[in-house]
N, C-alpha and C positions, 0 to 999 in steps of 0.2 A: 504493500500500500504506500501511497505517497505520504510524505510527512516524516519518514524515517531518515531523511537526509539523502536518500538515493535518488529521488526525483527532483524536478525543478520546483520553483515557487511561482507565485503569480507574477512576481517581477521578472523572473527568468523567462517567463513565457513571452513577454512583449517588451523586454528591455527594462530599463530603470523606471520608465513611466507607466509600466503595466499596472492595471488595476483589476484585471479580470481574474476571478478565481479559476484555477486550473482544473482540469478533469482529474481530480484526485481519486482515481479508481484504477482497478485492473481489468474490470469486465467491460465488454462492449455493450453499449446501451441498446435498448429495444428499437428505437428508430433507426439506428445504424444497421441492425440485423435486418429490418424490413427493407432498407435501402439495398443491402447486399442481395436479398432475394430477387429484387428487380433485375439485378445484373445476371442472375441465372438465365433469364429469358433473353437478355441482350447477348450473352455468350452463345446461346443456342442459335439465335438469328445470325450471328457472325458465321457460325459453322454452316448454316443454311445458305448464306450468301456465297461462301466458298464452294459449296457443293453445286450450286446452280450455275456457276461460271466455269469456263474452261481454264485450265492451267496454262500459263502462270497468272493470268489476269485475276482469277478468283482468289488466289493466295495473296497477291499484292493488294487487292481491294480489301480483303479481310484484315490484312495487317494494318492498313491505314485506319479502318473503322475501329479496330481493337485499340490502337494507340490513342485515339480520341476518347473512347469509353474509359480506358484506364486513367487518362489524365483527369477525367471527371471524378472518378473514384478517389484518386489521390487527394484531391481538394477536400473531400469530406473526411478522409482518414486523418489529415492534419487538423482539420477543424474539430473533429471529435476528440482529438488528443489535447487540444487547447481548452475547450469548454465542454461541459456536459450537454448533450443534445436531447436529454429527456426532461429538461426543466423549462418552466415558463412557456413562452410561445415558440421555442425552438423546434419542438417536435412537429408543429404544424408546418414550419418552413422545410423541415426535412421530408415530410410526406409530400409537400408540393414539389420538391426536387425529385422525389421518386416518380411522381406523375410525369414530370418533364422527361426523365430518363426513359420511362416506359414508352412515351410517345416517340422519342427518338429511336428506341429499339424497334418499335413497330415499323418504322420507315427504313430500317436497314436494308431490306431486299431491294429498295428502290433508290438507294443512294447514288448509284452509278448508272442505272438503267431505269430512267423515269418512264412511267406509263403516260400515254398521250391524254388520257382522261383522268379526272380526279385532281387532288392537290399535288403540288410539286414535291415529290418525294425527297430530293436532296435538301430542299428548303425546310421541310418538316424536321428532318434529322438535324440539320445545323441549328435551327432555332431551339429545338429541345436540348441539344448539347450546350448551347450558349446559356440558356436559361438555368440549367443545372450548375454550370461553372460560375455564373454571376451570383447565383443564390448562395453559394458557400462564402463568397466574399461579402455579400450583404449581411449575412449572419455575423461575421466578424465585426463589421462596421457597427452594427447595432450593439454588439457586446461591448465595444470600445467607446460607446457614446459618451460615457461619463469618465473616460480615461483622460488623464492629463499627459502632456508630453507629445512627442513626435508621432505623426501618423505614418511614419516611413514604412512599416510592414504592409499596411493596406495599400499604400501607393505602389509599392513594388508588386503586390498581387495583381493590380490593375494593368501594369505595364505590358506583360506578354499578351493580354487580351486586346490591347489597343492595336497590336500588330496582327494577331491571328484572326480577329473578328472580321475585318473587311475581306481578308483573303478567303475565309470560309464562306462568307456570303457570296463572294464572286464565284467560288467553286460551285455553289448551288445554283446560281442564276446565269452565269456567263455561257455555259454550254447550250442553253436554249437560244442564244443569239449567234451561235456558230453552226456551220454545216454539220449535220449529224455524221458521225463516223469516227475514225481513229483520232483525228485531230482534236475533236471536242473532248473525247475521253482522256487523251494525253494531257490536255490543258487542265482538265478537272483534277486528274491525279497529281499533277505537279503543284497546283494550288493547295490541295489538301496536304501534300507532303511539306511544303514550305510553312504552312500554318502550324503544322504539328511541331516542326523544329523550333519555331518561335515560341510556341506555348510551353514546350518542355524546357526552354532556357529559363523560364520563370521559376523552375524548381530550385534555382540557386538562392532564391530569397529565404526560405526557411533555414538554409545552412550558412547564412551570412553572419550569424552572431546576433541578429536582432530578434528572431523568433527562436524559442527553445523547445525541444521535445520535453513534454511534461511528465508523461507516464510511459516508461519503457514497457511495462507489462501490457498496458492497453494497446500500444503500438504493435507489439509482436502478436498479440491475440487478434488484432484487427486484420493483419496480413495472413495469419493462420486461417481465419474464416474465409477470406477471399480465395485462398488456395483451395480450401474445401469446396467453396462454391464452384470453382472451375473444375475440380475433380467430379463434383456432382453433375456438372453439365456434360462431362464425358459419359457418365452413366446414362443420363437421359438420351443423349445422342446415340449411344449404343443400343438402348432399348427401342428407340424410334427409327432405327436404320431401315426398317421395312415399312415405315410410314405409320400413321394412326389408322388402323383398320383391322378388320377381322377376316378379310378375304384372302390373305396370303397364308398358305399352309405352314404350320410349325414343323420343321424337319429337324433331324438330329444335327445336321450341319449348322442350322440357325442357332440352336441351343449351344452347340459346341463352340461356334464362333463367338457367341455372347459370353460364354464362360472364359474363353481365351482372352477376349477383350477385357473382361473383368480382372484377369490376372495381371495384364499390363497396367491397368489403372491402379490396382492394389500395390504393385511395385512402386509406382510413382508416388503414391501416398506414403509408403514406407520410407522411400529415399529422403523425403523432406521431413517427416514428423518423427522419425526414429531418433535421430541425433541432431541433424542440421538445425531444426527449428529451435529446440531448447538451448542448443549451444550458441546460436546467434543472439537469442534474447539475453542469455547470461553474459555474453561478451559485451553487448550494448549497455547492460547495467553497470559494468565495470569500466566503461569508457569515460574519461574525464568529461565533465559537463560542457566545456567549450567545444569539444570535438564531437559530442554525441549526436547533435542534430545533423551534422554533415554525414556522419556514418549511417544514421538512420535513413537519410535521403538516398545515399548511394546504394546501400544494401537492400533496402526495402522498396522505396518508391521507384527506383530505376532497375535494379537487378531482378526484382520479381516480375517485371514485364516479360523478359524472355521466357521465364518459366510458365507464365500464363499463356503466352503465345504458343509455347510448345504443347501445352495441354489442349489448346484449340486445334492445333494441327493433328494431335493424336485423336481428338474427337472426330475430326474430319476423316482421318484415315480409317478409324474403326467403323464409322458410318458406311464408308465405301466398302470395307472388307466384308462386313456382315451382310450388307445389301447385295453384294455379289455372290454370296453363298447360295448353293442350290436350294430352291424352295422360296427364295426371296424374290423381290421384284427384279427385273432384268437390269442389272448394273454392270458396267464394264470395270474390270480391274486392270489398270494400266500403270505404266512406270511412274507417272506423277503421283498416283495414289500411294504407291510404295514409298516414294520419296517423302510424301507428307507424313505417313505413319512413322517410318523410321527416323526421318528428320525431326519430327516433333519430339520424339524421345531424346534424340541427341541434343536438340536445342534446350530442352528442359534440364538435362543433366549438365550442360555447359552453364546455364544460368545458375544452377545449384552450386556448381564449383566456384563460380564467381562470387556468389553470396557467401559461401563459407570462407573464401579467401579474404573478402572485405571485412568480415566480422571476426573470425578467429585465426586468420592468417594460416589456414590449413586447407589442404585439398584432400578429400577422402579418396582412398584407393578404389572404393566401389564405383563412384561416379566416373573416375578416369577409366577404369576397366570397362565400364558400361559404354562409354562413348566409343572406345576403340572397337569393342565387339559389335555393337549395333551398327556403327558406321561401316565396318568391314563387311558385315553380312547383308548390307542393303543391296549390294550388287547381285549376289546370287539370289536374293529374294525376288528380284525382278522377273526371274524365270519361273517362279512358282505361282500356283493359284492363290486366290485371296486367302483361303483358309491355310494354305501351306505357308504363306508369308507370315500370317498371324501366329501360327504354331511355332515357327522358327523364332519369332521375336519373343513370344511368351516363354519359350524354353530357355532362351538366353537370360532373360530377366530372373526367372526362377533359379537358374544356375548362380547368378550373382548373389541372391539371398542365401543360397546354400553355402556359397563360399564365405559369406560373412559369419555364419554360425558354425563353420567348421575350420577352414584354413585360417581365416582372419579373426577367429573368435576371441583371442586374447586381446588384441587391439580394440575390437568392438566392445568388449566388456569394460575395458579401461575407459573408453569414451563415455559409455553409459554411466559409469560411476561418477564421472566428472560433471554430468548434467543432471544427476539424480534429483537434486534439490529443486532445480527449476522445472524439470519434467513432472515432479510430484506435487506441484502446487494445487491447491483446492480450486476447482473450476466447476461451473454449472454443468458442463458437458465436455468430455474429452474429445480429441479429434476423431477417434474411431467411432464414438457415439454419434457425432454429427455426420460422419460419413454414412452411418447406418440410416440416419434420418433422411439424408438426401436420396437414398434409394427409395424411401417411402414417398418422397415427392413424385418420383416417376410412377410408383404404384398408384398413388392417388389420382394422378393425371389419367392413368389407364382406366380407373374406375369411371371417370367422367366420359371416357371414350366408349366404354361398355354401355353406359346410359344413353349416350348420343346415338349409338347404332340401334337402339331399341327404344324409340320414342313412344313410350307408353308407361302407364302406371306399373305394369309388370316389369318393364325394363328398369325403372327406378328401383324397385324392390330387389331385383337381381344385383344391381350395383351396390345397394346398401348391405346386402347379405355378404358380399365379398369384402366390403369395407369393414364390417364388423370383425371378420377374421383377421384382416390386416391389422386392425387396431389392437386386437388381443395379442397378436404376435409381438407388436411393438411394446405393449405394456409389459409383457413378460421379460423381454430383453432389457427394458428399462429397470425392472425389478432386479434382474441379474447384475447389471452394470453398477447400480447404486448400492448393491449389497457386497459385491466382490470388487474391492477397491484396487487390487493390484493391477499394474500395467504391464504384466509379463506377456511373453509371446503367445502363450496358450490362450489367454483371454482375448488377445487380438485376433488369433486364428478363429476363435469362435465367432467373433463379431463379423469378420470378413466372410466366413462361411454363411452367416445369416444374411449379409448383403448380397452374396451371390445367389442364394435361394430366393430372396425377395426379387432380385432382378429376373430370375427364371419365371417366377410367378407373374411378374408384371408383363413379361413378353407374351405370355399366353392368356393374360387376364381377359382381353376382349372376347376370347373364345371359351370362356368358362362354361357357357351354357349352349354350345353348339359345336358341331363337327365340320371341318373343312376337308374336302376330298384331297387326297394326296399328301396329307400331313399327319402328324401325331394327334391323338385325341386331346383337344384343348382342356376339357374338364379334368382328365387324368393328370396332365402336366401341372395344372393349378393345384389340385388336391395333393399330389405327391410332393410338390415344392413346399406347400404349407405344412404337411405332415412332417417332412424332414426338418423344417425350421423349428417346429415345436418339439420334436424329439431331440434335436441338437441342444435346445435350451435346457431340457430336463436332464440330459446326460451330463452337460457341462456343469450345471448346478450340483448335481449329485457328486460328480467327481471332485469339485472344488471343496465341498463340505463333507468330504469323506471322514474327517476326524471330529466332526461335530454332530452328535446324534440328534439333537433338537431340531436344527434346521433341515437335516436330512429327512426327518419325519414329515416336515412341512412339504418338502419336494415330493415325497412319496404320496402324500394326500393329494397334491395338485396334479399328479400324474393320472389319477383316476378319471376326472372329467375330461382331461386331454385325450386319454386313450379312447374313451367312449366316443367323444366327438369326432376324432379322426377316423375311427372305425365306421361311424355312420356316414361320414363323407365318402370314404372308400366304397362303402356299400352302395351309396347313391350313384357314383360314377360307373361302378362295375355292372350294375343292374339296369342302367339307362340304355335306351335304344340308340344304336349308332347312326340311325338316319332320322331326320326330322328333329323335333324338339326333345332334348333329353330329359326334360322336366315332366315326368308323369306324376300322378297323385302320390305314388309310393316314394319316388325320388325326391319330390318336393317335401314330403313329410320327413324324410331323412335329413335333408338340408336344414329344415327348421329345427328339428330336434338336436342336430349336431351343434348348430350355433348357440342354441339355448343352453345346452349342457356345457359346452366348452367355455363360452364367454361367461356364463353364470357360475362357472367353477370358482371364481374368486370368493364367493360366499361360502363355499364348502370347506375352505382351509381354515376358517375362523379369523376374526379380526385381530386377535393377539399375534397371529403369525404373519401379519403384514408388517414385518419389522423394517424400520427405516434407520439405516446407519447415519443418514444425513437428510434431514427434512428439507434443507435449502436446495440440495442437489435434486431431490425428488420433485420439488416444485419447479426448479429451473428446467428440468427435462420436459415437463408438461407445458410450461410457458413456451419452450422452443418448438414443440410439436404444433402448438396453435399457430405460431409464426410460420412454420413449415406449411400448414394447411392454407394459411393466407397467401403464402408464396405460390402454391400450386394454383390458387384462384387467379393470381396475377398472371401466371404463365398461361393458364387456360384462356384468359382474356386476350393475351397477346396472340395466341394461336388463332382465336376466333377472328381477329382483325388483321391477320398477316397476309391474307390473299390480296395482291394488288389488283386494281389501283386503290390508293387511299382516298376515300371520299370524305367530305366534311362531316357527314353523319357518323361515320366510323371513328373519325378523329375525336369528335365530341363524346361519343359513347365510351371510348377507351378512357378518356379523362374522367368521366362520371363514374365509370366502373372502378377505377383506381381510388377515387374519392370515397366511394361506397365501401370498398375493402378497408380503407384507412379508418372510416367511421366504425366499422365492426371491430377493428382492433381496439379503438378507444373505449368502446363499450366494455371490452374485457379487462382493460387496464384497471387495476385496483382489486379485482376478484382474488388474485393470488395473495394480495396483502391481507384481506379479511380472513382468508383461510390460515395464513401465517399467524395472525393474531389469535385465532382459535386454537392452533397447535400449542401456542404458549400457555393458554389457559388450561388445557387438558393435562391431567396429572398421571394417567395410566397409559401403558403401552397398548392396551386393548382399545381404548377410546381413540388414541392417536392412529392406530392401525385402521380402525373403522372409518375415521375421517379421510385418511389417505386413500382408502379403497373407494369410498362413496364419492367424494368430491373430485377425485382425479381419475381413477381407473374407469369409473362408470359415467359420471356426469360429463366429464370432458369428451367422452365419446360422442355425446349429442352435440357438443360444440363443433366437433370435427364433421359430424353428419351435416350440420347446418352449413358449414363452409363448403363442403363438397357439393351440396345441392346448389349453393350460390354459384360455385364455379361452373356447374353444369348449366344453370340458367343463363349465365353470362355467355357461355360458349355457344349456346343455341339461339340466342335472341339478339346478339349484337348486330346492328345493321351492316350489310355488305352491299356492294353494287348490285342494283336490281332488287334489293330487299324492300318489302312494303312496310314503311314506317307506321302505317295506320293499322296494321294487323295487330290485334290486341290479345285475343284469347288463344295463346299458344301454351303448350306444355312447358316451354322454357320459362315463361314469365310466372306461371303457376308454381314451378319448382323454385324459382328465385324467391318469390314471396314466402313459400313454405320453408325454405332454408333460413331466411331471416327470422321467421317465427320460431323455428326449432332452436336457433342460436340464442335468441333472447330468453326463451323459456329455460333453456339449460343454464344460462348465466344467472337467472333468477333463482333456480334451484340450488346452485352452488352457494349463493349468499344465504339462503335459508338453511342449508346444511351446516354452514359455518355459524349459525345462530346470530346473524347480524341483521339489524333493521334495514328494511328496503322500502321505506315509506315513499318519498318522492321519486327515488330511482325506480322502485318497483312499479309505481303507478305509470311513470313515463314509458318504461319498457312494455308494460301490458297494453298501453294505448297504441304504441307503435306496432306491436304484434297484432292488435285488432285491425289496424288500418292497412297493414301491409297487403293482405289479400285483395283489397280494393284497387290496388295499383295495376292489377291485371286488366282493368278496364281502360288503362291509358296506353298510348303508344310507348314503346320501350324507352325512348329518350326521356320522355316526361316521367315515366315510372322510375328510372334511375335517379333523376333529379329529386323527385319527391321522397324516395326512400333515403337518399343521402341526407336531405334536410331533416327528415324525421329522426334519423339516428343521431345526427349531430345535436339536435335540440334535446333529445332524450339524454345524451351524454352530459350536456351542459346543465340540465336540470338536476341530474343526479350527482354532480361533482361535489356538492356539499356533503353528501353521505359517503363519498369515496375517499378512503384514506390516501394520503400522499405516498407515492412510491418511495420517496426518500425516507419515510419513517422506518422502513425496514432495510434500507440500503446503507445506512451509516452516513458518515460525513462526506457529502458531495455537494457540488454547486446546485 
């Protein structure tokens, strides 16, 4: 924590005249997390841009867009380190920036190839980017409003924009006044490149001695999260390599390619988070304050960019490789695809080597060996098929891990001991837990795809049935990770296996209730993946607790409903007809009974057995999954609006949808605080366990259900070219309203379970819940506007009864 002499002071943050309280914390704030989730969609669209263009144009265009998006993210990373972004009016400004970034991300496919109809795609992107960049500077100006002394830092922040802004605007508008063709594109690319160079020169300002890095822990955690976001984007790109649909058969080659792709992503995760990340943070903490901000700028703001770029290239390569596998859509696997996949890994490892050298003056043997091997094998990989190239790459990377734990194990263990203190710090979620959560982002998206492909009440119930199973799997792994605190390799392997199984489940999820000719049975793939994930959880728990009879008895009791539920699911898929609808009265009864028994099993183990080693970590994990669900709603909104051209109605609808999602988040803010207050009041483990079970394991499920329904509603109702804005009574709008009702009622029940008064807040929420169904009578744009206003008013009316987040966060601005 800041205040122990390790971190800066308020004066250090802005020079001698500074008067802003610094961000005296180690944890990333919730608005920052929400902002990062918007970047998931931005990274996905960058991959889509590269895929839709021929090489090398696609790679060059993707690199330019990535550089701009990364520059936008850097500004908010520095801003969040200087001041807390979850206090006062700053969260509103951050959510406004998130909307601007989302709008820019929606326009990414049209940055260089604008459609003849609709809005000017390049201009939409540039305006969104500039709005986000300017927003971060305006927040600083407002924070410094009462500061005495020089305004030099903010002046320097404006300087690069004065040069890049006109160039970006020219890049957006000038090609329309030139003859279409190669010349116009070249001019546009050149203008973008010059603007990027000028803007990045502005990064010298934080390292000039005027601005200081305030919290090393926050800074490192912020970059850890964006690395996880990029890794999560590779998982989503891998899962969507065959598109969003249920018409492509699921073959062994598709599942095998997905598994191999996951191995590649898991290695890249391990390469960064095993030693490099904690070592870099530790080295930065021990850097003298005058040099700290410069090293933070170089090692993090600049040298993380090639790692992010490498991950984007890997995502592009994996998407092409799995897409070219037999059973997928007809994709060509050519030399440029091999270069992108292998080159992405090499670029990532080179960035990692540069990061380690800049922070700890050391270059790991693993990354060096990895660069040599991957680069050398890229040439023979060009002669192999897509799966052959992917198998070769995965094999090399697995070999590197084996080398670390065998031949290089003495040095590896020595480095681990050196970073043990930093790596073992208390956090709300470890990197591997967040990695698991990001796999659930993809799974939640696939739930909305399943619903979209079956636009009926029955289709919605099918999606919710699978969502209940996903939720219960996530709850059990959260229970495991919050109980088992060790960060050893065995625990990591369990979580990685769970991520792989969740990915397999997600790939087949749209075919949970149907069979596609020429492929594996989708229902069996889904049920088998789920059964394996649940069995893995029980075996891992039993193995870790082998010397503790009490907790082992709890695991044995929890295995009963799990075994019965999984058996019923297997019975349902084995007895289902292989043609037509697999849901017969018998199989439907099996599904219903399986979900009721498995998910309801939390009440069979007894409240005293819901042991929590850390209440704050348990709460933090559920806070994060709500943000994850909000993030998948953002991504679903982006997917719904991503088909060019961008029309004004779509543009407005995306902004309103983002505002609606932000309002839903603010309705939830404070609910965790009231539960925390109730935890403090309870004196027995039995009552605390019952509260943890009821308020989180179960009532939070209905929050997630509400958000998934909202995501489905937004995905199916957002206006597109040719969409009838006067069409009102659609299942999407009904689902949107129903999702908001479910969300509000679940939030209300959480407050009541915490024994907290909900007078004005409760009345406001119930009024909104009663009025929400009436919005189906309105056109979608009006419905979104009305719902956003209603939710905002409800939040403002209930603020007096909502405890301040700072009341349980300690000393912060």
